[in-house]
C-alpha positions as CSV (number, residue, x, y, z in Angstrom):
1,M,0.0,0.0,0.0
2,K,1.3,3.4,-1.0
3,T,1.6,6.1,1.7
4,S,0.4,9.6,0.8
5,P,2.3,12.7,1.9
6,T,-0.7,13.6,4.1
7,D,-0.3,10.2,5.9
8,V,3.4,10.9,6.4
9,A,2.8,14.4,7.7
10,Y,0.0,13.1,10.0
11,D,2.3,10.3,11.3
12,A,5.1,12.7,11.9
13,I,2.8,15.1,13.9
14,V,1.4,12.2,15.9
15,N,4.9,11.1,16.8
16,I,5.8,14.6,18.0
17,V,2.6,14.8,20.0
18,T,3.0,11.4,21.7
19,E,6.7,12.0,22.4
20,A,5.8,15.3,24.1
21,N,2.9,13.8,26.1
22,E,2.1,10.1,26.0
23,D,-1.4,10.9,27.5
24,A,-2.3,13.3,24.7
25,L,-5.5,12.3,22.9
26,L,-6.3,12.6,19.2
27,A,-9.6,13.4,17.6
28,D,-11.0,10.5,15.6
29,G,-11.8,11.4,12.0
30,L,-10.1,14.8,12.0
31,E,-6.6,13.6,10.9
32,D,-6.3,16.2,8.2
33,A,-7.0,19.0,10.7
34,L,-4.1,18.0,13.0
35,I,-1.5,20.8,12.8
36,G,0.8,20.3,15.8
37,I,1.0,20.7,19.5
38,V,0.0,23.5,21.9
39,E,1.9,24.2,25.2
40,R,1.2,26.2,28.3
41,F,3.3,26.8,31.3
42,G,2.8,24.0,33.9
43,Q,0.6,21.9,31.5
44,P,1.6,19.0,29.3
45,P,1.6,19.6,25.6
46,L,-1.6,18.6,23.7
47,A,-2.6,17.8,20.1
48,L,-3.6,21.0,18.3
49,Y,-6.2,21.0,15.5
50,D,-7.2,23.7,13.0
51,R,-10.8,24.6,13.9
52,E,-11.8,25.7,10.4
53,K,-10.4,22.5,8.9
54,C,-12.5,20.5,11.3
55,I,-15.6,22.3,10.1
56,Q,-14.6,21.8,6.5
57,I,-14.1,18.0,7.1
58,F,-17.7,17.8,8.5
59,M,-19.0,19.6,5.4
60,D,-17.0,17.6,2.9
61,R,-17.1,14.2,4.5
62,D,-20.6,14.3,6.1
63,G,-22.4,16.6,3.7
64,M,-23.3,19.1,6.5
65,T,-24.0,22.7,5.9
66,W,-21.7,25.2,7.5
67,Q,-24.3,25.9,10.2
68,D,-24.8,22.2,10.9
69,A,-21.0,21.5,10.9
70,E,-20.5,24.5,13.3
71,E,-23.2,23.2,15.7
72,F,-21.8,19.6,15.5
73,F,-18.3,20.9,16.2
74,Q,-19.5,23.0,19.3
75,L,-21.6,20.2,20.8
76,N,-19.5,17.1,19.9
77,V,-15.9,18.2,19.6
78,I,-15.4,21.3,21.7
79,G,-18.0,20.0,24.1
80,A,-16.4,16.6,24.5
81,W,-14.1,16.8,27.5
82,V,-12.4,13.4,27.8
83,G,-9.8,14.3,30.4
84,N,-6.5,16.2,30.7
85,G,-5.3,14.8,27.3
86,T,-8.3,16.4,25.4
87,P,-7.0,18.0,22.2
88,A,-7.1,21.8,21.7
89,F,-8.6,23.6,18.7
90,A,-7.1,26.8,17.2
91,T,-8.9,29.5,15.2
92,L,-6.1,30.8,12.9
93,I,-6.3,34.4,12.1
94,N,-4.4,35.8,9.1
95,R,-3.3,39.4,9.8
96,V,-3.5,40.1,6.1
97,D,-7.3,39.5,6.2
98,L,-7.9,41.9,9.0
99,P,-9.0,45.5,8.3
100,D,-6.3,48.1,8.8
101,D,-8.0,49.5,12.0
102,E,-8.5,46.0,13.6
103,T,-6.3,45.1,16.5
104,I,-5.7,41.8,18.1
105,N,-5.8,41.8,21.9
């Protein structure tokens, strides 16, 4: 079986995550949204997912509308606390897309 570049990248990120924290959990079915790890002082590193990619996966894979995918994400992904290894989800903001007078606090 041939391995795709996506599989190789996913496997590499999973290895980094599990080496950093063997108790870190991964989100089933959201492999293409895994982007790395997140760290905070005094806390173990966790798997980090791109929130918008998660929404897009639900739309593409499951045929959901954006609104349905957003609701599903809020209730079943963000709302699913499964312990200290629960993954984190990032909303990526591109400064280029912000209006000139917009500030990030």
